[in-house]
Backbone as ProteinMPNN parsed JSONL, in Angstrom:
{"seq_chain_A": "MKQSTFKIVLVGDPRVGKSNTLTRFAFDKFEDGHKITIGVEFAQKNISINGKEIKLAIWDTCGAEQYRALTKIYYQGAAGALLIFDITDRSSFDNLEKWIKDIEQNTQSIIIMLIANKVDLQDQRKVSKQEAAQFAFEHKLAYLETSAKDGTGIQQAFEQLATEIVKLSNLAEITQKNNIKLTESTISKEVNVKQKNCC", "coords_chain_A": {"N_chain_A": [[-15.506, 1.465, -2.895], [-12.007, 1.916, -2.794], [-10.43, 4.96, -3.642], [-7.989, 5.437, -6.136], [-4.785, 6.918, -5.803], [-2.342, 8.796, -7.428], [0.964, 9.904, -7.645], [2.331, 12.674, -9.258], [5.148, 14.199, -10.664], [6.592, 17.342, -11.512], [9.073, 18.24, -13.682], [12.113, 19.885, -14.603], [14.044, 22.675, -15.935], [14.479, 25.831, -14.117], [11.979, 28.378, -14.618], [10.638, 27.29, -16.82], [7.963, 26.972, -16.738], [6.716, 25.281, -14.914], [5.322, 25.715, -12.445], [3.149, 27.246, -13.344], [1.991, 25.417, -15.046], [1.069, 23.577, -13.199], [-0.787, 25.2, -11.716], [-2.552, 25.948, -13.737], [-3.685, 23.5, -14.504], [-4.723, 22.462, -12.054], [-6.228, 24.574, -10.933], [-7.158, 26.126, -12.968], [-5.924, 28.596, -13.561], [-3.678, 31.328, -14.353], [-0.611, 32.914, -13.777], [0.843, 35.909, -14.573], [4.249, 36.818, -15.218], [7.319, 35.741, -13.63], [7.289, 33.565, -10.977], [9.253, 32.509, -8.428], [9.629, 29.216, -7.348], [9.718, 28.221, -4.051], [11.187, 25.735, -2.415], [8.836, 23.19, -2.31], [5.83, 22.953, -4.18], [2.386, 21.99, -4.095], [-0.483, 20.228, -5.245], [-3.8, 18.824, -5.585], [-5.96, 16.907, -7.68], [-8.967, 15.504, -8.854], [-9.62, 13.216, -11.461], [-11.246, 11.574, -14.229], [-10.548, 8.471, -15.566], [-11.08, 6.361, -18.124], [-13.637, 5.881, -17.082], [-13.046, 5.47, -14.454], [-12.58, 6.926, -11.324], [-9.873, 8.805, -10.307], [-7.267, 10.14, -8.203], [-4.974, 12.719, -8.631], [-1.938, 13.594, -7.29], [-0.033, 16.284, -7.375], [3.24, 17.405, -7.668], [5.415, 20.125, -7.537], [8.6, 21.443, -7.911], [11.336, 23.718, -7.329], [13.69, 24.097, -9.954], [16.258, 24.828, -9.465], [19.715, 24.565, -8.456], [20.232, 24.845, -5.689], [18.177, 23.612, -4.42], [18.486, 20.925, -4.654], [18.842, 19.117, -2.632], [16.383, 18.301, -1.887], [15.682, 16.346, -3.612], [15.421, 13.411, -3.371], [13.239, 13.143, -1.614], [11.328, 14.472, -3.062], [10.947, 12.873, -5.392], [10.101, 10.477, -4.31], [7.906, 7.791, -4.369], [6.68, 8.565, -6.736], [4.619, 8.133, -9.595], [4.474, 9.082, -12.118], [5.927, 11.471, -14.432], [6.038, 14.766, -15.65], [8.106, 16.003, -17.917], [9.377, 18.998, -18.489], [10.11, 21.521, -20.89], [11.025, 24.785, -22.161], [10.009, 26.201, -25.1], [11.119, 28.537, -26.003], [13.548, 28.754, -24.872], [16.561, 27.603, -25.353], [18.49, 26.314, -23.763], [17.014, 25.009, -21.804], [16.003, 22.882, -23.165], [18.346, 21.587, -23.967], [19.201, 20.661, -21.531], [17.64, 18.473, -20.934], [18.503, 15.798, -21.014], [20.01, 15.588, -18.677], [17.999, 15.87, -16.771], [16.458, 13.593, -17.266], [18.228, 11.576, -16.485], [18.355, 12.212, -13.795], [15.728, 11.666, -12.965], [15.605, 8.895, -13.509], [17.549, 7.902, -11.779], [16.401, 8.233, -9.331], [13.934, 7.021, -9.198], [11.588, 4.278, -9.78], [10.002, 2.287, -12.238], [8.577, 4.434, -13.46], [6.551, 6.604, -15.433], [7.341, 8.742, -18.022], [6.622, 11.81, -19.549], [7.221, 13.99, -22.211], [7.09, 17.474, -22.315], [6.573, 20.283, -24.253], [6.564, 23.469, -23.503], [4.949, 26.741, -23.526], [3.909, 27.285, -26.101], [2.397, 29.324, -27.011], [4.096, 31.292, -27.66], [5.172, 31.234, -30.315], [6.568, 32.811, -32.153], [8.928, 33.309, -30.898], [10.275, 31.003, -30.812], [12.826, 28.606, -30.135], [13.413, 25.966, -30.264], [12.63, 23.501, -32.482], [9.551, 21.836, -33.365], [9.92, 19.425, -34.651], [12.526, 18.669, -33.882], [12.212, 18.353, -31.106], [10.275, 16.333, -31.059], [11.749, 14.273, -32.199], [13.684, 13.863, -30.231], [12.032, 12.936, -28.186], [11.115, 10.561, -29.37], [13.51, 9.094, -29.589], [14.043, 8.65, -26.913], [11.913, 7.213, -26.133], [9.565, 8.467, -25.205], [6.314, 9.806, -24.605], [5.013, 12.698, -26.263], [4.071, 16.105, -26.091], [2.799, 19.312, -26.975], [2.344, 22.333, -25.212], [0.613, 25.116, -23.616], [0.759, 26.836, -20.771], [-0.212, 29.302, -20.355], [-2.451, 29.89, -22.096], [-3.758, 27.543, -21.818], [-3.602, 25.484, -23.658], [-3.351, 22.086, -24.377], [-2.828, 21.316, -21.708], [-4.691, 19.96, -19.956], [-4.95, 17.618, -21.471], [-2.325, 16.619, -21.335], [-1.985, 15.81, -18.612], [-4.082, 13.967, -18.418], [-3.392, 12.077, -20.359], [-0.944, 11.138, -19.384], [-1.828, 10.108, -16.931], [-3.517, 8.079, -17.839], [-1.684, 6.223, -18.907], [-0.331, 5.584, -16.569], [-2.35, 4.343, -15.079], [-2.772, 2.095, -16.698], [-0.304, 0.788, -16.35], [-0.41, 0.38, -13.616], [-2.632, -1.34, -13.41], [-1.592, -3.503, -14.798], [0.482, -4.245, -13.095], [-1.012, -5.092, -10.89], [-2.337, -7.319, -11.958], [-0.168, -9.005, -12.606], [0.886, -9.402, -10.099], [-1.164, -10.768, -8.78], [-1.168, -13.1, -10.245], [1.325, -14.011, -9.836], [3.359, -13.308, -11.632], [6.418, -12.314, -13.044], [7.2, -8.941, -13.31], [8.541, -7.532, -15.968], [10.733, -5.403, -17.939], [10.235, -5.843, -20.647], [7.682, -6.895, -20.57], [6.243, -4.711, -19.637], [6.648, -2.884, -21.756], [5.249, -4.107, -23.793], [2.614, -3.986, -22.921], [2.071, -1.386, -22.082], [1.864, 1.629, -23.641], [4.337, 3.77, -23.993], [5.581, 5.252, -25.8], [6.222, 7.807, -28.283], [3.313, 9.593, -29.199], [1.033, 10.325, -31.831], [-0.035, 12.99, -31.225], [0.04, 15.678, -31.497]], "CA_chain_A": [[-14.198, 1.139, -3.476], [-11.004, 2.923, -2.463], [-9.968, 5.742, -4.785], [-6.547, 5.362, -6.387], [-4.062, 8.192, -5.83], [-1.052, 8.685, -8.094], [1.81, 11.085, -7.517], [2.938, 13.188, -10.489], [6.136, 15.24, -10.408], [6.906, 18.231, -12.625], [10.534, 18.266, -13.705], [12.697, 20.709, -15.65], [14.796, 23.86, -15.52], [13.697, 26.979, -13.626], [11.354, 29.29, -15.581], [10.041, 26.632, -17.994], [6.511, 27.029, -16.593], [6.21, 24.155, -14.113], [4.315, 26.198, -11.493], [1.957, 27.645, -14.087], [1.368, 24.181, -15.518], [0.342, 23.063, -12.042], [-1.943, 26.035, -11.372], [-3.505, 25.9, -14.851], [-4.405, 22.224, -14.443], [-5.434, 22.256, -10.79], [-7.132, 25.677, -10.568], [-7.487, 26.862, -14.191], [-5.429, 29.961, -13.405], [-2.336, 31.612, -14.868], [-0.041, 34.118, -13.186], [1.862, 36.548, -15.407], [5.503, 37.074, -14.513], [7.912, 34.54, -13.08], [7.282, 33.425, -9.523], [10.191, 31.447, -8.078], [9.132, 28.227, -6.397], [10.59, 28.022, -2.892], [10.927, 24.383, -1.913], [7.917, 22.364, -3.078], [4.417, 23.3, -4.237], [1.619, 20.753, -4.161], [-1.928, 20.355, -5.473], [-4.468, 17.575, -5.912], [-7.147, 17.046, -8.533], [-9.59, 14.254, -9.276], [-9.986, 13.115, -12.871], [-11.821, 10.28, -14.593], [-9.817, 7.758, -16.612], [-11.843, 5.174, -18.541], [-14.746, 5.691, -16.168], [-12.564, 5.256, -13.091], [-12.187, 8.172, -10.659], [-8.568, 8.723, -9.651], [-6.76, 11.405, -7.674], [-3.589, 13.041, -8.958], [-1.222, 14.444, -6.343], [0.967, 16.888, -8.271], [4.326, 18.078, -6.952], [6.261, 21.021, -8.327], [9.74, 21.94, -7.136], [12.263, 24.598, -8.034], [14.73, 23.35, -10.653], [17.573, 25.401, -9.152], [20.648, 23.647, -7.79], [20.22, 24.936, -4.226], [17.1, 22.78, -3.881], [18.726, 19.536, -5.04], [18.765, 18.28, -1.432], [15.007, 17.807, -1.782], [15.447, 15.437, -4.732], [14.922, 12.086, -3.019], [11.903, 13.302, -1.036], [10.465, 14.909, -4.153], [10.637, 11.773, -6.301], [9.639, 9.292, -3.592], [6.543, 7.348, -4.618], [6.12, 9.134, -7.97], [4.216, 7.185, -10.628], [4.635, 9.714, -13.423], [6.63, 12.755, -14.47], [5.993, 15.629, -16.826], [9.425, 16.599, -18.136], [8.966, 20.218, -19.182], [11.079, 22.523, -21.338], [10.463, 26.015, -22.708], [10.403, 26.247, -26.518], [11.845, 29.784, -26.267], [14.803, 28.694, -24.108], [17.311, 26.461, -25.882], [19.212, 25.603, -22.704], [16.089, 24.132, -21.083], [15.922, 21.666, -23.991], [19.658, 20.936, -23.904], [19.363, 20.05, -20.198], [16.693, 17.376, -20.734], [19.237, 14.543, -20.726], [20.355, 15.639, -17.258], [16.786, 15.629, -15.986], [16.076, 12.179, -17.429], [19.115, 10.813, -15.598], [17.926, 12.526, -12.433], [14.498, 10.904, -12.732], [15.903, 7.459, -13.52], [18.357, 7.566, -10.604], [15.627, 8.405, -8.095], [12.611, 6.398, -9.297], [11.449, 2.972, -10.424], [8.723, 2.082, -12.939], [7.895, 5.725, -13.629], [6.245, 6.953, -16.816], [7.763, 10.12, -18.282], [6.07, 12.436, -20.751], [7.934, 15.217, -22.556], [6.195, 18.606, -22.537], [7.133, 21.509, -24.824], [5.663, 24.505, -22.998], [4.954, 28.119, -24.046], [3.672, 27.315, -27.539], [1.769, 30.602, -27.352], [5.186, 32.197, -28.075], [5.761, 30.604, -31.5], [7.485, 33.73, -32.827], [10.195, 33.323, -30.15], [10.657, 29.598, -30.688], [14.24, 28.274, -30.342], [13.484, 24.513, -30.443], [11.57, 23.132, -33.419], [8.698, 20.71, -33.003], [10.539, 18.217, -35.205], [13.67, 18.298, -33.051], [11.696, 17.881, -29.826], [9.616, 15.043, -31.301], [12.81, 13.292, -32.424], [14.248, 13.576, -28.906], [11.046, 12.093, -27.488], [11.127, 9.25, -30.021], [14.758, 8.411, -29.231], [14.002, 8.294, -25.491], [10.673, 6.452, -25.926], [8.671, 9.287, -24.389], [5.197, 10.5, -25.242], [5.382, 14.11, -26.462], [2.931, 16.997, -26.285], [3.091, 20.743, -26.898], [1.363, 22.959, -24.331], [0.763, 26.497, -23.155], [0.106, 27.063, -19.475], [-0.845, 30.626, -20.399], [-3.805, 29.83, -22.671], [-4.343, 26.243, -21.475], [-3.437, 24.496, -24.724], [-2.715, 20.798, -24.104], [-2.532, 21.037, -20.296], [-5.58, 18.886, -19.496], [-4.592, 16.419, -22.222], [-1.052, 16.101, -20.837], [-2.201, 15.089, -17.36], [-4.961, 12.82, -18.663], [-2.646, 11.073, -21.112], [0.016, 10.544, -18.458], [-2.589, 9.319, -15.966], [-3.999, 6.876, -18.525], [-0.577, 5.265, -18.976], [-0.059, 5.147, -15.194], [-3.408, 3.386, -14.724], [-2.466, 0.858, -17.43], [0.822, 0.142, -15.695], [-0.892, -0.041, -12.301], [-3.47, -2.521, -13.623], [-0.694, -4.589, -15.187], [1.18, -4.667, -11.883], [-1.972, -5.844, -10.071], [-2.565, -8.616, -12.603], [1.025, -9.835, -12.474], [1.029, -9.75, -8.679], [-2.168, -11.797, -8.479], [-0.814, -14.331, -10.939], [2.72, -14.31, -9.519], [4.156, -13.158, -12.851], [7.467, -11.31, -12.869], [6.983, -7.758, -14.137], [9.807, -7.172, -16.598], [10.671, -4.24, -18.832], [9.61, -6.261, -21.898], [6.246, -7.026, -20.293], [5.701, -3.349, -19.554], [6.658, -2.249, -23.068], [4.198, -4.717, -24.605], [1.284, -3.654, -22.427], [1.89, 0.049, -21.848], [2.454, 2.422, -24.72], [4.956, 4.987, -23.472], [6.315, 5.886, -26.872], [5.635, 9.033, -28.811], [1.995, 9.462, -29.802], [0.741, 11.366, -32.811], [-1.066, 13.747, -30.513], [0.206, 17.125, -31.634]], "C_chain_A": [[-13.218, 2.287, -3.203], [-10.518, 3.625, -3.729], [-8.454, 5.634, -4.914], [-5.959, 6.767, -6.425], [-2.7, 7.964, -6.458], [-0.297, 10.004, -7.989], [2.465, 11.413, -8.86], [3.947, 14.274, -10.108], [6.369, 16.047, -11.681], [8.4, 18.518, -12.576], [11.023, 19.152, -14.851], [13.407, 21.914, -15.061], [13.883, 24.912, -14.877], [13.14, 27.774, -14.81], [10.799, 28.622, -16.843], [8.513, 26.62, -17.915], [5.92, 25.893, -15.784], [5.094, 24.603, -13.164], [3.029, 26.596, -12.201], [1.239, 26.453, -14.709], [0.519, 23.568, -14.412], [-0.927, 23.883, -11.77], [-2.988, 26.055, -12.49], [-4.339, 24.62, -14.773], [-5.282, 22.126, -13.201], [-6.503, 23.318, -10.521], [-7.609, 26.504, -11.763], [-7.136, 28.34, -14.064], [-4.05, 30.087, -14.041], [-1.858, 32.916, -14.254], [1.039, 34.669, -14.094], [3.101, 36.86, -14.578], [6.021, 35.792, -13.89], [7.923, 34.564, -11.558], [8.178, 32.245, -9.162], [9.562, 30.503, -7.056], [10.151, 28.05, -5.291], [10.253, 26.655, -2.296], [9.993, 23.636, -2.841], [6.509, 22.943, -3.03], [3.635, 22.027, -4.547], [0.151, 21.058, -4.422], [-2.493, 18.986, -5.8], [-5.669, 17.865, -6.811], [-7.652, 15.662, -8.904], [-9.91, 14.316, -10.765], [-10.554, 11.722, -13.116], [-11.043, 9.69, -15.755], [-10.55, 6.46, -16.911], [-12.952, 4.847, -17.546], [-14.352, 5.466, -14.72], [-12.084, 6.582, -12.506], [-10.845, 7.979, -9.959], [-8.147, 10.115, -9.182], [-5.295, 11.564, -8.088], [-3.04, 13.981, -7.891], [-0.015, 14.994, -7.098], [1.96, 17.699, -7.461], [5.151, 18.896, -7.93], [7.384, 21.53, -7.438], [10.59, 22.871, -7.989], [13.352, 23.764, -8.696], [16.136, 23.821, -10.326], [18.418, 24.452, -8.306], [20.539, 23.679, -6.271], [19.119, 24.099, -3.586], [17.291, 21.293, -4.199], [18.668, 18.596, -3.837], [17.376, 17.673, -1.258], [14.715, 16.668, -2.763], [14.811, 14.118, -4.322], [13.515, 12.142, -2.452], [10.908, 13.622, -2.151], [10.01, 13.744, -5.022], [9.991, 10.564, -5.612], [8.165, 8.991, -3.87], [5.906, 7.876, -5.893], [5.805, 8.042, -8.983], [4.421, 7.745, -12.025], [5.341, 11.044, -13.312], [6.323, 13.479, -15.771], [7.339, 16.333, -16.893], [9.227, 17.798, -19.051], [10.165, 21.059, -19.628], [10.324, 23.676, -21.994], [10.932, 26.148, -24.153], [11.166, 27.512, -26.868], [13.211, 29.821, -25.584], [15.567, 27.432, -24.494], [17.978, 25.639, -24.779], [18.295, 24.654, -21.934], [15.866, 22.827, -21.842], [17.232, 20.883, -23.904], [19.868, 20.211, -22.58], [18.442, 18.851, -19.952], [17.372, 16.054, -20.386], [19.585, 14.468, -19.239], [19.145, 15.317, -16.399], [16.308, 14.182, -16.092], [16.935, 11.297, -16.527], [18.717, 10.992, -14.144], [16.683, 11.714, -12.058], [14.814, 9.416, -12.585], [16.688, 7.029, -12.282], [17.537, 7.571, -9.318], [14.249, 7.754, -8.119], [12.71, 4.996, -9.875], [10.078, 2.902, -11.071], [7.914, 3.366, -13.059], [7.667, 5.978, -15.11], [6.53, 8.437, -17.012], [7.138, 10.602, -19.581], [6.785, 13.758, -20.987], [6.936, 16.31, -22.939], [6.973, 19.804, -23.074], [6.186, 22.643, -24.461], [5.901, 25.857, -23.696], [4.767, 28.177, -25.56], [2.857, 28.54, -27.968], [2.808, 31.615, -27.833], [5.918, 31.634, -29.295], [6.786, 31.495, -32.195], [8.845, 33.822, -32.139], [10.793, 31.92, -30.043], [12.128, 29.369, -31.025], [14.445, 26.77, -30.563], [12.325, 24.095, -31.328], [10.773, 21.934, -32.902], [9.325, 19.399, -33.467], [11.702, 17.733, -34.329], [13.214, 17.726, -31.714], [11.044, 16.514, -29.973], [10.648, 13.942, -31.524], [13.464, 12.891, -31.106], [13.318, 12.643, -28.137], [11.055, 10.681, -28.052], [12.354, 8.44, -29.593], [14.749, 7.939, -27.779], [12.712, 7.565, -25.106], [9.714, 7.172, -24.973], [7.487, 9.759, -25.22], [5.548, 11.982, -25.282], [4.135, 14.939, -26.735], [3.383, 18.446, -26.164], [1.968, 21.441, -26.136], [1.619, 24.455, -24.168], [0.015, 26.623, -21.842], [-0.645, 28.389, -19.49], [-2.27, 30.549, -20.947], [-4.477, 28.468, -22.463], [-4.18, 25.161, -22.514], [-2.721, 23.24, -24.222], [-2.533, 20.421, -22.645], [-3.383, 19.879, -19.762], [-5.198, 17.566, -20.169], [-3.317, 15.789, -21.687], [-1.241, 15.263, -19.576], [-3.071, 13.847, -17.575], [-4.228, 11.703, -19.397], [-1.639, 10.362, -20.214], [-0.708, 9.635, -17.46], [-3.107, 8.025, -16.581], [-2.916, 5.81, -18.582], [-0.218, 4.732, -17.584], [-1.072, 4.098, -14.752], [-3.17, 2.051, -15.421], [-1.361, 0.076, -16.733], [0.415, -0.389, -14.322], [-1.744, -1.295, -12.404], [-2.629, -3.732, -13.989], [0.036, -5.141, -13.973], [0.264, -5.495, -10.989], [-2.199, -7.237, -10.634], [-1.376, -9.544, -12.4], [1.233, -10.276, -11.029], [0.069, -10.875, -8.303], [-1.784, -13.14, -9.075], [0.635, -14.742, -10.736], [3.611, -14.299, -10.765], [5.192, -12.068, -12.612], [7.238, -10.16, -13.843], [8.327, -7.29, -14.687], [9.621, -5.981, -17.51], [9.989, -4.612, -20.138], [8.106, -6.417, -21.739], [5.592, -5.66, -20.288], [5.595, -2.736, -20.945], [5.596, -2.824, -23.989], [2.824, -4.185, -24.229], [1.029, -2.149, -22.316], [2.618, 0.833, -22.926], [3.015, 3.725, -24.164], [5.767, 5.695, -24.55], [5.568, 7.108, -27.374], [4.292, 8.735, -29.461], [1.809, 10.584, -30.801], [-0.373, 12.252, -32.282], [-0.985, 15.238, -30.794], [0.883, 17.458, -32.945]], "O_chain_A": [[-13.552, 3.462, -3.358], [-10.234, 2.989, -4.744], [-7.728, 5.728, -3.924], [-6.545, 7.686, -6.997], [-1.98, 7.045, -6.068], [-0.855, 11.078, -8.216], [3.066, 10.555, -9.505], [3.633, 15.165, -9.32], [6.347, 15.505, -12.787], [8.925, 18.98, -11.563], [10.431, 19.171, -15.93], [13.377, 22.145, -13.853], [12.667, 24.888, -15.067], [13.758, 27.832, -15.872], [10.519, 29.304, -17.828], [7.841, 26.3, -18.895], [4.744, 25.568, -15.946], [4.048, 23.958, -13.083], [1.937, 26.312, -11.709], [0.02, 26.477, -14.88], [-0.596, 23.102, -14.648], [-2.011, 23.321, -11.612], [-4.183, 26.166, -12.216], [-5.556, 24.655, -14.954], [-6.451, 21.75, -13.29], [-7.553, 23.017, -9.955], [-8.367, 27.461, -11.601], [-7.929, 29.217, -14.407], [-3.347, 29.097, -14.242], [-2.594, 33.901, -14.211], [2.034, 33.997, -14.363], [3.008, 37.133, -13.381], [5.254, 34.861, -13.647], [8.492, 35.462, -10.938], [7.897, 31.11, -9.546], [9.031, 30.937, -6.034], [11.318, 27.761, -5.556], [9.17, 26.453, -1.746], [10.299, 23.456, -4.019], [6.044, 23.374, -1.974], [4.152, 21.106, -5.179], [-0.395, 22.025, -3.89], [-1.767, 18.092, -6.237], [-6.302, 18.917, -6.716], [-6.873, 14.765, -9.225], [-10.404, 15.325, -11.268], [-10.365, 10.81, -12.312], [-10.893, 10.323, -16.8], [-10.633, 5.57, -16.064], [-13.177, 3.684, -17.211], [-15.211, 5.291, -13.856], [-11.277, 7.28, -13.12], [-10.7, 7.093, -9.117], [-8.614, 11.129, -9.7], [-4.486, 10.653, -7.912], [-3.616, 15.036, -7.625], [0.913, 14.253, -7.421], [1.582, 18.564, -6.672], [5.533, 18.424, -9.001], [7.134, 21.998, -6.328], [10.559, 22.812, -9.219], [13.881, 22.834, -8.088], [17.108, 23.276, -10.849], [17.893, 23.643, -7.541], [20.732, 22.652, -5.621], [19.111, 23.894, -2.372], [16.367, 20.497, -4.032], [18.465, 17.394, -4.009], [17.208, 16.664, -0.574], [13.627, 16.094, -2.744], [13.772, 13.739, -4.864], [12.683, 11.29, -2.766], [9.791, 13.105, -2.173], [8.829, 13.635, -5.353], [9.397, 9.719, -6.281], [7.293, 9.827, -3.636], [4.715, 7.662, -6.119], [6.61, 7.138, -9.207], [4.53, 6.997, -12.997], [5.362, 11.671, -12.253], [6.344, 12.887, -16.85], [7.67, 17.153, -16.036], [8.945, 17.644, -20.239], [11.105, 21.283, -18.865], [9.147, 23.557, -22.334], [12.136, 26.201, -24.405], [11.802, 27.571, -27.92], [13.943, 30.803, -25.703], [15.261, 26.336, -24.024], [18.024, 24.411, -24.856], [18.743, 23.609, -21.461], [15.576, 21.793, -21.24], [17.221, 19.658, -23.781], [20.634, 19.249, -22.515], [18.465, 18.274, -18.866], [16.873, 15.288, -19.562], [19.467, 13.411, -18.62], [19.249, 14.582, -15.417], [15.812, 13.614, -15.119], [16.428, 10.379, -15.881], [18.739, 10.044, -13.36], [16.605, 11.148, -10.968], [14.347, 8.761, -11.653], [16.511, 5.913, -11.792], [17.944, 6.971, -8.323], [13.475, 7.91, -7.175], [13.751, 4.579, -10.384], [9.1, 3.403, -10.516], [6.713, 3.38, -12.793], [8.495, 5.61, -15.944], [6.03, 9.281, -16.268], [7.128, 9.888, -20.584], [6.937, 14.557, -20.063], [6.056, 16.102, -23.774], [7.911, 20.283, -22.437], [5.113, 22.765, -25.052], [6.917, 26.066, -24.358], [5.381, 29.005, -26.233], [2.654, 28.761, -29.162], [2.451, 32.672, -28.353], [7.147, 31.567, -29.304], [7.76, 30.999, -32.761], [9.801, 34.345, -32.711], [11.717, 31.693, -29.262], [12.629, 29.852, -32.041], [15.517, 26.344, -30.995], [11.165, 24.306, -30.975], [11.266, 21.133, -32.109], [9.269, 18.39, -32.765], [11.84, 16.537, -34.072], [13.762, 16.73, -31.241], [11.227, 15.637, -29.128], [10.449, 12.807, -31.091], [13.763, 11.717, -30.889], [13.766, 11.679, -27.515], [11.007, 9.709, -27.297], [12.249, 7.255, -29.276], [15.38, 6.934, -27.452], [12.444, 7.327, -23.928], [9.138, 6.57, -24.067], [7.637, 10.074, -26.401], [6.294, 12.468, -24.432], [3.26, 14.538, -27.501], [4.246, 18.769, -25.348], [0.789, 21.18, -26.376], [2.675, 24.978, -24.526], [-1.212, 26.528, -21.802], [-1.597, 28.58, -18.733], [-3.197, 31.082, -20.336], [-5.617, 28.261, -22.878], [-4.581, 24.021, -22.279], [-1.61, 23.326, -23.7], [-2.117, 19.298, -22.36], [-2.852, 18.931, -19.184], [-5.131, 16.526, -19.515], [-3.224, 14.566, -21.59], [-0.726, 14.149, -19.477], [-2.821, 12.8, -16.979], [-4.419, 10.524, -19.097], [-1.495, 9.141, -20.272], [-0.252, 8.527, -17.179], [-3.133, 6.988, -15.917], [-3.184, 4.633, -18.339], [0.154, 3.567, -17.439], [-0.715, 3.096, -14.134], [-3.344, 0.994, -14.815], [-1.463, -1.136, -16.547], [0.84, -1.471, -13.914], [-1.608, -2.21, -11.593], [-2.907, -4.849, -13.552], [0.194, -6.354, -13.833], [0.698, -6.483, -10.396], [-2.248, -8.217, -9.891], [-1.541, -10.718, -12.067], [1.7, -11.385, -10.769], [0.44, -11.815, -7.598], [-2.042, -14.189, -8.485], [1.123, -15.682, -11.363], [4.486, -15.148, -10.935], [4.881, -11.021, -12.044], [7.1, -10.372, -15.047], [9.144, -6.723, -13.961], [8.495, -5.592, -17.82], [9.243, -3.805, -20.694], [7.343, -6.11, -22.655], [4.52, -5.471, -20.862], [4.575, -2.135, -21.284], [5.091, -2.126, -24.868], [1.974, -3.96, -25.091], [-0.11, -1.699, -22.444], [3.831, 0.712, -23.095], [2.27, 4.668, -23.897], [6.537, 6.612, -24.265], [4.448, 7.401, -26.954], [4.146, 7.748, -30.183], [2.363, 11.671, -30.636], [-1.488, 12.27, -32.804], [-1.861, 15.991, -30.368], [1.11, 18.631, -33.242]]}, "name": "protein", "num_of_chains": 1, "seq": "MKQSTFKIVLVGDPRVGKSNTLTRFAFDKFEDGHKITIGVEFAQKNISINGKEIKLAIWDTCGAEQYRALTKIYYQGAAGALLIFDITDRSSFDNLEKWIKDIEQNTQSIIIMLIANKVDLQDQRKVSKQEAAQFAFEHKLAYLETSAKDGTGIQQAFEQLATEIVKLSNLAEITQKNNIKLTESTISKEVNVKQKNCC"}
């Protein structure tokens, strides 16, 4: 049986921890200090979802404006997105609306999960858990708090996102076989993309 491959994109402002989220999940490593992503970084990892082996192809790009020309290539074929902000950087949270618009303008049928990163720095927190959870609820996004530094929530984030992608993929296969039109209401009934009480 052919293994399913799903593309995941990491989205958010520079310095929110996208590269470290990628390296923590794919290689179980963390690099201290900020390393600027030049262009696009890429990694793959196999995981098991409900007993089914799937491959995640994870793309990380610099959030800086000078790399916006890569946007369409970056999002092409993406099935899911981790929308990441830094709990110690208020502006990275304030810019989430911009990133959601960016994702929506360049994708179709994508599942987005909101990630509050750097929870190991609680004493420097600028965005409360309640405020972030409310934002996720209003935008119908699953929400999880993580730390790429100590690994908190990283595996769960990718597995939870992948689970929802597989559900949507299975739904698309069923509707295609039965010649059923896949509508937004159909998706919302079958795939739970709203906030989960996970954190």
